[in-house]
C-alpha angles and dihedrals in degrees: 000000000000091000091050090050091050092050091047090051090048092052093049095046093048092054094245095149092052092049097097093048091048090052092050093045093056093039090053092046092054096040096248098127088064089061091055120262090232094054117122115244091229089065095053127091122247091259093050091050089050088058091052092050091049091049090050092052092049092050090054089060095208121192089239123033121193114198122186109194094327094174097055095098099030128103121232095265092048091050088054091051093049089048092055091044094053093045089063096036110129096205131067120271134190115202133191111194143145091206101108096189091049093050093045091059100044108034127096094172137014127214109207124195111212139131090020091297139089115236122192119216124191118226135038129310095275091056091046093056091052093049094041091057091052093047092048091053090048093048093049091052090048091048093049091048091052092046090056090048092051090047090055091051092046093048092048092048092047093052098043110032094083096051116085093216094056102027094099091051091049089050090051090050090050090057090050090049092050090054094056112110099225119220115228112245114262107261111215114210107232111248112226122241105199114192122185117186110201120214116229118271116211098178121084094221121046101188140005130183126194124191090336115180117193133189142086116261093357137011115281093197141022116266113301125220120179143135131213118201122213112280091013117141110211128185121204116208137178136121119297113276096026092109110270094132090042088055092052092047088051091052093052089045094242087131126021124251115249091222142331123051145256132194137198120208114265097255097044117125114191128209116193132203112197116205096215113086095230124151131190089224113014093187092069120100121240088255090055093045094053091041091056089054093044109022094173093067117101123233091255092051091049091051092046094052093046091048088050088057090054102260118146119234093247093050090056089066098048124090109264094240089063094056125095120262090255093052091049090050090053090053089054091048089050091058088045091053091053094048114099104232146145096192122056121196110191124184110198095321093173097056096105102020123114120235095265094050092045092053092048089050092049093053092046092052090050088057093045110116097191128081119281140195114191130184111196137150091204107089091181088063096060112011096098097050111026113116094201139009121207114197106196094188088093 
C-alpha cells in the first residue's frame, strides 16, 4: 500500500494525469489535430512532419530549446499561438527565423554574426536593427582609419628600409605594424535584384478549372471551380496540409487530377517555384544547376545571374546541399528568372528568404504583368497587391 501511494504521488507530481490535455493543447495550437492524431507519419508531408517534431520538442519542455525556422510551415494562427507560447516559456530558447514580426514579439536579445564575430544586442529585433546600423557605421569608420594607418606604416617602411641611415627606424616601424590587430574588412551581403520578364498574353482568361478534384488516393478537397483572368494575381490560402501544394502540383501536371478538368489558355507558359528544397543532384554547384537548365549560357553569364539573385561568389562553387535555405531559394529564383513565362505559380517562395530579399521579391511581383498564383502564409507579403484571394478551407 505504501509503494502504491508513493507511485500515485509520483504520477500526480509529474503531471501524468494532465498529459493528454497537454498533448491536445499543443497539437491544437500547431494545427496537428486537423491532420488526424492517428495518422501515420509516412503519410504526412514534410511540413506536416515538421509540425509534429516541433510539438514533440515543446512537450519535452527542455531547459534550452533550439528552433531553426519554426514558422516556415505554420499558418498565421499557428504562428500567433507559438508566439504566445514562447513569450511565457520558462526555459531559454534560441531561434533562427526570417519572420520579422514573430521575432519582434519573442526576442529579448539578438546574436548577430558579422565581421567574423558574434555580437549580442539586448532588446527585441527592432532595437537590434537600430543598434546594428550604428555599429556598422562605427566599424566601417574604424576599419578605414586603421587602413590609412597601416598604409602610412607600409609607405614609410618601403621608402626607408633600404637606406642605412633609416633602416633601423624602418625596422622599428615594421615591429609596430606587426603588432597591429587588423580588423577584417566589412563584408557586405549582396542585395538581390530579381527581374522577371513576362511574355505577352493574348487570351483574356489564363486559367479555368471546373469540378476539379485533387489528391492522391482520395480527394483532399471538395470540387474546385475558379477562373483566373490574364494579368490577375491570385493568392491561395488555407491551413497547412489542406492541399494547397497538391493543387499547384496538379496544375503543373506533376500529379494527375482525380476528376474534373482545368485548362490554361493556348499561349500560356508556366514557371513554377516549389517550396521544398529538392534537387535532382544535390552535389552540383549552383553554377552547374543553372547551366543544366540553360546550357547555352556562358560561365560569366551564369555568375552574373546568380550574383544578381544575391549569391556570393564562393557560394556559387559549393554543392547546393551545403548552402543555406535562403541561398538555395535564390538559386531556384535564378532559374525562375531565366524561364520565359507569362504565368508564375509560386509555392511559399518567401519561406527561406531574408527580409531584404523578401522585399525585393514583393516589389518585383507587384510589377509582374503576367498572371500569378501564389501560396503564402505571410499576409503582410501580399495583402496590399493581390487581386484575388481564394481560401480553400471552405
